[in-house]
C-alpha positions in Angstrom: -19.3 -3.8 4.2 -16.5 -6.4 4.6 -13.3 -6.1 2.7 -12.7 -9.3 0.7 -8.9 -9.6 1.0 -8.7 -13.0 -0.5 -10.2 -11.8 -3.7 -8.0 -8.6 -3.7 -4.9 -10.8 -3.2 -6.0 -13.0 -6.1 -6.5 -10.0 -8.4 -3.0 -8.7 -7.7 -1.3 -12.0 -7.8 -2.8 -13.0 -11.2 0.0 -13.8 -13.7 0.6 -11.1 -16.3 2.1 -11.9 -19.8 4.2 -9.2 -21.5 7.1 -8.3 -23.7 6.9 -10.7 -26.7 10.2 -11.1 -28.7 10.6 -13.1 -31.9 13.5 -15.3 -32.4 15.7 -14.3 -35.4 14.7 -17.5 -37.2 12.8 -20.7 -36.5 9.3 -19.2 -36.0 9.5 -19.1 -32.1 8.5 -16.4 -29.8 9.5 -15.7 -26.1 7.5 -13.7 -23.7 7.6 -13.0 -20.0 4.9 -13.9 -17.4 5.2 -11.9 -14.1 3.9 -13.7 -11.0 3.5 -11.3 -8.0 3.5 -12.6 -4.4 1.7 -10.3 -2.1 2.7 -12.0 1.1 6.4 -12.0 0.1 6.0 -8.5 -1.3 7.9 -9.5 -4.4 7.4 -10.7 -7.9 9.1 -13.5 -9.9 8.9 -14.3 -13.6 8.6 -17.1 -16.0 9.8 -17.4 -19.7 7.4 -19.0 -22.1 8.1 -20.1 -25.6 5.4 -20.0 -28.4 5.7 -22.3 -31.3 4.1 -20.0 -33.9 3.5 -22.8 -36.4 1.4 -24.9 -34.0 0.2 -21.9 -31.9 1.3 -23.7 -28.7 3.2 -22.2 -25.8 5.0 -23.9 -23.0 7.1 -22.7 -20.0 10.8 -22.7 -20.4 12.0 -21.2 -17.2 10.3 -20.3 -13.8 11.2 -18.8 -10.6 13.3 -15.8 -12.0 13.6 -13.5 -9.0 12.8 -10.4 -11.1 9.4 -9.1 -12.0 10.4 -8.0 -15.5 13.7 -9.5 -16.6 15.4 -8.4 -19.8 15.5 -11.2 -22.3 17.4 -11.6 -25.6 17.7 -14.3 -28.3 21.0 -15.6 -29.8 21.4 -14.8 -33.5 20.7 -18.5 -34.4 17.6 -18.6 -32.3 18.6 -21.7 -30.3 19.4 -20.0 -27.0 18.1 -17.2 -24.8 19.9 -15.0 -22.3 18.1 -13.3 -19.4 19.2 -11.2 -16.4 18.4 -12.1 -12.8 18.6 -9.3 -10.2 17.8 -9.7 -6.5 18.6 -7.6 -3.5 22.3 -8.3 -3.5 23.5 -9.9 -6.8 23.1 -9.8 -10.6 23.7 -12.6 -13.0 23.2 -13.4 -16.6 21.7 -16.8 -17.4 22.0 -18.4 -20.9 19.5 -21.3 -21.5 19.1 -23.4 -24.6 15.9 -24.7 -26.1 17.6 -28.1 -25.5 17.6 -27.6 -21.7 21.2 -26.4 -21.3 21.9 -23.7 -18.8 24.9 -21.5 -18.0 25.2 -18.8 -15.3 27.5 -15.8 -15.5 28.0 -14.2 -12.1 28.5 -10.4 -12.3 29.6 -10.0 -8.7 33.1 -9.3 -9.8 32.3 -7.2 -12.9 33.9 -3.8 -13.0 30.6 -2.1 -12.9 27.7 -1.5 -10.4 24.3 -3.1 -10.5 22.4 -3.8 -13.7 20.2 -0.9 -14.9 16.7 -2.3 -15.5 14.4 0.6 -15.8 12.6 0.3 -19.1 13.7 3.6 -20.6 17.5 3.0 -20.5 17.4 -0.8 -20.2 19.6 -2.7 -22.6 20.1 -6.4 -23.1 21.0 -7.6 -26.5 22.9 -10.5 -28.1 25.3 -9.4 -30.8 24.7 -10.4 -34.4 28.0 -12.2 -34.3 26.7 -14.3 -31.5 29.7 -13.8 -29.2 28.8 -10.8 -27.1 26.1 -9.4 -24.9 25.4 -5.7 -24.7 23.7 -4.5 -21.4 23.2 -1.5 -19.3 24.7 -1.2 -15.8 25.7 1.6 -13.4 29.2 2.8 -13.0 30.8 1.2 -9.9 30.1 2.9 -6.6 32.9 5.4 -5.8 35.3 4.2 -3.1 35.0 7.5 -1.3 31.4 8.9 -1.8 31.4 12.7 -1.8 30.8 14.0 1.7 29.4 16.6 1.5 27.9 16.2 -1.9 28.1 19.5 -3.9 25.2 20.1 -6.3 23.9 16.5 -6.3 21.4 15.5 -9.0 17.9 15.3 -7.7 16.6 12.4 -9.7 13.1 11.0 -9.1 13.6 8.0 -11.3 15.9 6.3 -8.8 18.9 6.4 -11.2 21.5 7.5 -8.6 23.1 10.7 -7.3 26.6 9.9 -8.4 26.7 6.8 -10.6 25.9 6.8 -14.2 24.2 4.2 -16.4 26.6 3.0 -19.1 26.6 0.4 -21.8 28.8 -2.6 -21.3 29.9 -5.5 -23.5 30.5 -9.0 -22.2 32.4 -11.5 -24.3 30.6 -14.8 -24.0 33.6 -16.8 -25.3 36.5 -15.1 -23.6 37.8 -14.6 -20.0 38.1 -10.8 -20.0 35.8 -8.8 -17.7 33.0 -6.7 -19.2 34.1 -3.4 -20.8 32.3 -0.1 -21.1 31.1 1.2 -24.4 29.9 4.6 -23.4 31.4 7.5 -21.5 31.2 7.7 -17.7 30.0 11.3 -17.5 26.5 10.7 -18.9 23.5 8.3 -18.6 23.4 6.2 -21.7 21.1 3.3 -22.6 18.4 1.9 -24.8 21.3 0.4 -26.8 20.9 -1.7 -30.0 23.4 -3.6 -32.2 23.9 -2.5 -35.7 24.2 -5.3 -38.2 28.0 -5.2 -38.4 28.3 -6.5 -34.8 31.0 -3.9 -34.1 28.8 -0.8 -33.6 26.0 0.1 -31.2 23.4 2.8 -31.3 22.0 4.3 -28.0 20.3 7.1 -26.3 22.0 9.8 -24.2 21.5 13.3 -23.0 24.7 15.3 -23.1 23.3 18.8 -23.3 24.0 19.9 -19.8 20.2 20.3 -19.2 19.3 17.1 -17.3 16.4 16.8 -15.0 14.9 13.6 -13.7 16.6 11.5 -16.3 13.5 10.0 -18.0 10.6 12.1 -16.8 10.5 14.6 -19.6 10.7 13.6 -23.3 11.3 17.2 -24.3 14.8 17.0 -22.9 17.4 17.0 -25.6 18.1 13.3 -25.7 20.1 12.2 -28.7 20.9 9.0 -30.6 24.7 8.2 -30.5 26.8 5.5 -31.9 30.0 3.8 -30.6 32.3 1.0 -31.6 32.4 -1.8 -29.1 35.7 -0.6 -27.8 34.1 2.7 -26.7 36.6 4.8 -28.6 34.6 6.5 -31.3 31.4 7.8 -29.7 29.6 10.3 -32.0 26.1 11.6 -32.4 23.9 10.1 -35.0 20.8 12.2 -34.4 21.1 15.4 -32.2 19.0 18.5 -32.0 17.2 20.5 -29.4 14.4 18.0 -28.8 14.2 14.4 -27.8 15.3 11.5 -30.0 14.6 8.2 -28.1 13.9 4.4 -28.6 16.1 3.5 -31.6 15.5 0.4 -33.6 17.1 -0.9 -36.8 16.1 -2.9 -39.9 17.7 -6.2 -40.4 19.9 -5.0 -43.2 20.9 -1.9 -41.3 19.8 0.4 -44.1 17.5 2.5 -42.0 17.3 3.3 -38.2 14.1 4.3 -36.7 13.5 6.4 -33.5 10.8 8.5 -31.9 11.3 12.3 -32.0 9.7 15.1 -30.0 8.8 17.8 -32.5 8.7 20.6 -29.9 9.7 21.8 -26.5 6.7 22.0 -24.2 5.0 19.8 -21.6 6.7 16.8 -20.3 4.7 14.5 -22.7 4.2 15.7 -26.3 3.3 13.9 -29.6 6.2 11.6 -30.4 6.8 11.0 -34.1 8.2 8.0 -35.8 11.3 9.1 -37.7 13.9 7.3 -39.7 17.5 8.1 -40.9 20.1 6.2 -42.8 23.1 4.7 -41.0 25.0 8.0 -41.2 22.2 10.0 -39.6 21.2 11.6 -43.0 18.0 11.5 -45.0 15.7 12.1 -42.1 12.1 11.3 -42.7 9.1 11.7 -40.4 6.5 8.9 -41.0 3.7 9.9 -38.6 3.9 13.7 -38.4 0.6 14.4 -40.0 -1.5 12.2 -37.6 -1.7 14.7 -34.6 -1.3 11.7 -32.3 1.6 10.3 -30.3 3.5 7.1 -30.9 3.8 5.3 -27.6 7.4 5.8 -26.4 7.2 2.7 -24.2 6.5 0.5 -27.3 9.7 0.6 -29.5 9.3 0.6 -33.3 9.4 -2.9 -34.7 10.9 -3.5 -38.2 8.8 -5.6 -40.6 10.4 -7.6 -43.4 8.9 -5.4 -46.1 10.6 -2.3 -44.9 7.7 -0.9 -42.9 7.6 -0.3 -39.1 4.9 -1.3 -36.7 4.3 1.0 -33.8 1.7 1.6 -31.1 -0.2 4.8 -31.6 -2.1 6.5 -28.7 -5.5 7.4 -30.1 -7.9 8.6 -27.5 -8.3 5.8 -25.0 -7.1 3.2 -27.5 -3.7 2.2 -28.4 -3.8 1.0 -32.0 -1.1 -0.7 -34.1 0.1 1.4 -37.0 2.1 0.3 -40.0 4.2 3.2 -41.3 6.6 3.3 -44.2 8.6 5.9 -46.1 6.6 5.5 -49.4 3.0 5.1 -48.2 0.4 6.7 -45.9 0.3 5.2 -42.4 -2.2 2.3 -42.1 -4.1 1.4 -38.8 -4.2 -2.4 -38.3 -7.6 -3.7 -37.2 -7.1 -5.5 -33.9 -10.1 -6.8 -32.0 -8.9 -5.6 -28.6 -8.9 -1.7 -28.1 -5.5 -1.5 -26.5 -2.5 -3.1 -28.3 1.1 -2.3 -27.2 4.7 -3.7 -27.3 4.5 -5.0 -30.9 7.3 -7.2 -32.3 7.5 -8.5 -35.9 8.7 -11.8 -37.2 11.5 -11.0 -39.6 10.5 -13.9 -41.9 6.7 -14.0 -42.0 5.8 -10.5 -41.0 3.5 -11.8 -38.2 3.1 -9.5 -35.2 3.1 -10.3 -31.6 1.9 -7.8 -29.1 0.1 -7.3 -25.7 -3.7 -6.7 -26.0 -6.2 -5.9 -23.4 -9.2 -3.8 -22.4 -10.6 -2.3 -19.2 -12.6 -5.5 -18.5 -10.0 -7.9 -20.3 -6.7 -8.6 -18.7 -3.5 -8.3 -20.8 -2.4 -11.3 -22.8 0.1 -12.0 -25.6 -1.7 -12.0 -29.0 -0.3 -13.4 -32.3 -1.5 -11.5 -35.4 -1.2 -11.9 -39.1 0.7 -9.1 -40.9 -2.8 -7.5 -41.5 -3.8 -7.6 -37.9 -6.0 -10.7 -37.8 -5.8 -12.6 -34.6 -4.2 -16.1 -34.8 -3.7 -16.9 -31.1 -4.1 -15.3 -27.7 -2.5 -16.6 -24.4 -4.6 -17.4 -21.3 -2.4 -16.8 -18.3 -4.7 -14.4 -16.5 -7.6 -16.6 -15.3 -9.8 -14.1 -13.4 -12.8 -13.0 -15.2 -13.7 -9.3 -14.8 -17.0 -8.5 -12.9 -17.2 -5.0 -14.5 -19.1 -3.5 -17.3 -17.5 -0.6 -19.1 -18.8 2.4 -20.9 -16.9 4.9 -22.9 -18.6 8.2 -24.0 -17.9 11.7 -25.2 -19.2 14.8 -23.6 -19.2 18.1 -25.6 -18.4 21.1 -23.5 -19.7 24.5 -23.9 -16.3 25.9 -24.8 -15.8 23.5 -27.7 -13.8 20.7 -26.1 -15.0 17.2 -26.3 -14.2 15.0 -23.2 -13.9 11.2 -23.6 -14.4 9.3 -20.3 -14.4 5.7 -19.2 -16.8 4.3 -16.6 -16.7 1.0 -14.9 -19.5 -0.4 -12.8 -20.6 -3.7 -11.3 -22.2 -5.8 -14.0 -24.9 -7.5 -11.9 -25.7 -5.1 -9.0 -26.4 -1.4 -8.5 -23.3 0.5 -7.3 -23.0 1.6 -3.7 -21.1 4.8 -4.6 -19.2 6.3 -7.5 -15.5 7.3 -7.5 -14.2 10.2 -9.6 -10.6 9.0 -10.5 -8.7 11.4 -12.7 -5.3 10.4 -14.1 -1.9 12.0 -13.4 0.3 14.2 -15.6 -1.7 16.2 -16.5 -0.4 15.1 -19.9 -1.2 11.5 -19.5 -4.4 9.7 -20.2 -6.8 7.0 -19.0 -6.5 4.2 -21.5 -8.9 1.3 -22.2 -6.6 -1.1 -20.3 -7.1 -3.4 -17.3 -6.1 -2.4 -13.8 -6.5 -4.6 -10.7 -7.2 -1.5 -8.6 -10.2 -0.8 -10.8 -11.4 -4.4 -10.7 -11.1 -4.4 -6.9 -13.2 -1.3 -6.5 -15.9 -2.6 -8.7 -16.0 -5.9 -6.9 -16.7 -4.0 -3.7 -19.6 -2.2 -5.2 -18.1 1.0 -6.5 -18.6 2.6 -9.9 -15.6 4.5 -11.3 -15.5 7.5 -13.7 -12.1 8.2 -15.4 -12.3 11.4 -17.5 -9.7 12.3 -20.1 -9.9 16.0 -19.3 -8.3 18.7 -21.4 -4.5 18.3 -21.3 -4.8 14.5 -21.8 -2.7 12.7 -24.3 -4.3 11.0 -27.3 -6.5 13.8 -28.7 -4.0 16.0 -30.6 -1.5 18.6 -29.6 -4.0 21.4 -29.2 -5.9 19.3 -26.6 -2.6 18.5 -24.8 -1.9 22.2 -24.4 -5.4 23.3 -23.5 -4.9 23.4 -19.7 -1.6 25.3 -19.8 -1.8 28.2 -17.4 -5.2 27.0 -16.2 -4.5 24.0 -14.0 -7.4 23.4 -11.6 -9.6 25.4 -14.1 -11.0 23.8 -17.2 -9.5 20.4 -16.5 -11.2 20.3 -13.1 -14.5 21.5 -14.5 -14.2 18.7 -17.2 -13.9 16.1 -14.4 -17.0 17.3 -12.6 -18.9 17.5 -15.9 -18.0 13.9 -16.7 -19.1 12.7 -13.3 -22.4 14.6 -13.7 -22.9 13.2 -17.1 -22.4 9.6 -15.9 -24.8 10.1 -12.9 -27.5 11.5 -15.2 -27.0 8.8 -17.9 -26.9 5.9 -15.5 -29.9 6.9 -13.4 -27.7 6.9 -10.3 -28.4 10.4 -9.0 -28.0 10.4 -5.1 -25.1 7.9 -4.9 -22.4 8.9 -2.5 -19.6 10.5 -4.5 -15.8 10.0 -3.8 -12.7 11.3 -5.4 -9.1 9.9 -5.6 -6.0 10.3 -7.8 -2.3 10.1 -7.9 0.3 12.8 -8.7 -1.7 15.3 -10.9 -4.8 13.2 -10.1 -3.9 13.9 -6.5 -3.6 17.6 -7.3 -7.2 17.5 -8.7 -8.3 15.6 -5.6 -6.8 18.1 -3.2 -8.2 20.9 -5.4 -11.7 19.4 -5.2 -11.4 19.2 -1.3 -10.8 23.0 -1.3 -13.5 23.9 -3.8 -16.5 21.7 -3.3 -18.3 19.8 -0.5 -20.0 17.3 -2.9 -17.6 14.5 -2.2 -18.2 12.3 0.8 -14.5 11.4 1.1 -11.2 11.8 -0.7 -7.9 10.0 -1.0 -5.0 12.1 -2.4 -1.9 10.0 -3.4 1.5 11.5 -4.1 -0.3 14.8 -4.7 1.1 18.1 -5.9 -0.3 20.5 -3.3 1.8 23.6 -3.1 3.4 24.5 -6.4 5.5 27.2 -5.0 7.4 24.9 -2.7 7.1 22.0 -5.2 9.3 24.1 -7.6 12.3 23.8 -5.3 11.7 20.1 -4.3 10.9 18.3 -7.5 13.4 16.7 -9.9 11.4 18.2 -12.9 11.2 22.0 -12.2 10.5 22.4 -16.0 7.0 21.2 -15.2 6.3 24.5 -13.3 8.0 26.6 -15.9 5.8 25.1 -18.6 2.5 24.8 -16.9 2.6 28.2 -15.3 4.7 30.2 -17.7 7.6 30.7 -15.4 9.2 30.1 -12.0 7.6 31.4 -8.7 9.8 34.5 -9.2 7.9 35.4 -12.4 4.5 33.8 -11.8 4.1 33.8 -8.0 0.5 35.1 -8.0 -0.8 32.5 -10.5 1.2 29.7 -8.8 -0.1 30.5 -5.4 -3.7 30.9 -6.7 -3.5 27.4 -8.4 -2.0 25.6 -5.4 -4.5 23.5 -3.6 -3.2 24.2 -0.1 -4.2 27.9 -0.6 -7.9 26.9 -0.7 -8.4 24.6 2.3 -9.9 27.1 4.7 -13.3 25.7 5.5 -12.6 22.3 3.9 -14.7 19.6 5.5 -14.2 16.5 3.2 -12.6 13.6 5.2 -9.3 13.2 3.3 -6.8 10.4 3.5 -3.3 11.7 2.5 -1.0 9.0 1.1 2.7 9.5 0.1 5.7 7.6 -1.0 8.7 8.1 1.3 11.3 8.2 -1.5 9.2 10.2 -4.0 11.3 12.9 -5.6 9.0 13.7 -8.4 6.5 14.9 -5.9 8.4 14.9 -2.6 6.7 13.8 0.6 6.7 17.4 2.0 3.8 18.1 -0.5 1.7 15.4 1.3 2.7 16.7 4.7 1.6 20.2 3.8 -1.8 19.0 2.7 -2.2 16.8 5.8 -1.2 19.7 8.2 -3.5 22.3 6.6 -6.4 19.9 6.6 -5.8 19.4 10.3 -5.7 23.1 10.8 -8.9 23.5 8.9 -10.6 21.0 11.2 -11.3 18.4 8.5 -11.0 14.7 9.3 -7.7 13.4 7.9 -5.1 10.8 8.2 -1.6 10.3 6.7 0.0 7.2 5.4 3.6 6.9 4.1 5.0 3.9 2.1 8.6 3.2 2.7 11.0 2.4 -0.2 8.6 3.7 -2.8 9.3 6.4 -5.5 6.6 8.2 -7.4 4.8 5.0 -8.4 3.7 2.7 -5.6 4.8 -0.6 -7.0 5.5 -3.2 -4.3 2.7 -5.8 -4.4 1.9 -5.6 -0.7 1.7 -1.8 -0.9 -0.6 -1.9 -3.9 -2.9 -4.1 -2.1 -2.8 -2.0 1.1 -3.4 1.2 -0.9 -6.5 0.1 -2.7 -7.8 -1.6 0.6 -7.2 1.6 2.6 -8.9 3.7 -0.1 -12.0 1.6 -0.3 -12.1 1.3 3.5 -11.9 5.1 3.8 -14.7 5.6 1.4 -16.9 3.0 2.9 -16.3 4.4 6.5 -17.4 7.8 5.4 -20.4 6.8 3.3 -22.7 6.3 6.2 -22.3 2.5 6.3 -20.1 0.3 8.4 -16.3 0.3 7.8 -14.9 -2.6 5.8 -13.5 -5.1 8.2 -10.0 -6.3 7.3 -9.1 -9.9 7.5 -5.7 -11.0 8.3 
């Protein structure tokens, strides 16, 4: 079977619209369109403006050398500022809707590079229209510590020495940007309070810091500071996480997401509000037993309610929550709606909507959730058909799964593709990797096994102390269910996954011979050594009830590398060179022991990549290698790669 590289490239280079933001007034909306370039191994962006009255959008800026630039409106809604970051320089660009343009070079600023990871990223125009608040690293030390004593092991790429701080730039003066937050801690996700003199932000100052953004059960707190940086004080601080602050236009209430417990690295986040002094705390979604999406900040509506994205099974639904009524689910046609933002005048909602067979676009909704307009930037139609079903297990758990298959032809094989985490989920959202596999004749089964998010806290906790047990059995049961229900018994079966999905892949290789071939990506393989390598050792403490000192027998028994004797499944091992969440030694251990067992194997490492393989050329190469590996070992000809 021939690998269709032109189609793969087109799928990964399709423009993707995201991050809608309403202007403070004037009924306009800005959103970003990312444009990947596989050959250049980079991505650029465009800014589009939607006229909500006429439901018409047009491009304002193109060629921004950043895949996901931070953008903010001026308070009068006539100008936009965005940040450009390339390999060597950062700059702020201010553009007017009248075509004006001003560049602010940050090369001489008294800080390091801009901090653009979404969790801490800050870029906000002040209510007084004269300042910009943004997040940037402390400057590089003139004399880096050599040797470094007790350096932080941070898998999110946030630096060993430098800290993320909030900085204020005066747009009308000549003074350099000045810091707003302390230099000892990471601080970000900053917002202006309506007085224009105070900012609220997220910071972890507990002394218990792991990979800075990997575990939302860390004691993050909401802090405030005046713009001179002289009066930092906690607004919300307890033993659990408080993240993603947002504020009502009048400043009366501040919303944030709170973790109600210490436990796995992802728990049910609850929408909570406080007054401007941090008092009168109210939880608005606590009785739902579902998690508000921490990657979709709360959006304040003009009637005093908040719009959030709620993770409900495979769906992400928009929820309206307020302090004096029961939360209400908005009926949105697409099953996956995220990143909501609300017009402060009309109450209309802009968000990103998608499904497994429908690429993401910006959608404009009425306050009740009825669709008014949807963008059309992604012009490649899916060739897949999807099926979602629930399988009741003998022990009382119900497992929801998503299957994708070619719409017009019988599949040539089926790939079991479990998600990572384990406390993550497969959502009903579009992925070019899945579309690529379907277009090359494969069906995919994505099970939300026990431990997955979106099904309540008891389900999240159900695989604790049992990794590779009930969750692995759920995966096989979902695959068997699809095979029986689709009439496809006898198809070649494959397995692949990343991170914890890689763990389950490596576990399968040591426990069954049913799979024709496997691809393990950034996989946890030896939990005992993983404990000392990862930037989130709390993962081991929680999932296994202790460190290897207390739980060595269980940890060894549930490490995939302990079960590879006699393994015969041809297994491709893939790992990111800079991964600190699951360091590359984990992949090398798996590869070496597969060789020792006599199984066919190969090892691929991707330079510059952290835990998530993100460079466009690497993403294309990974899915191509995966499908090639499966085709090679399915009894047919290998896919021939075209230049």
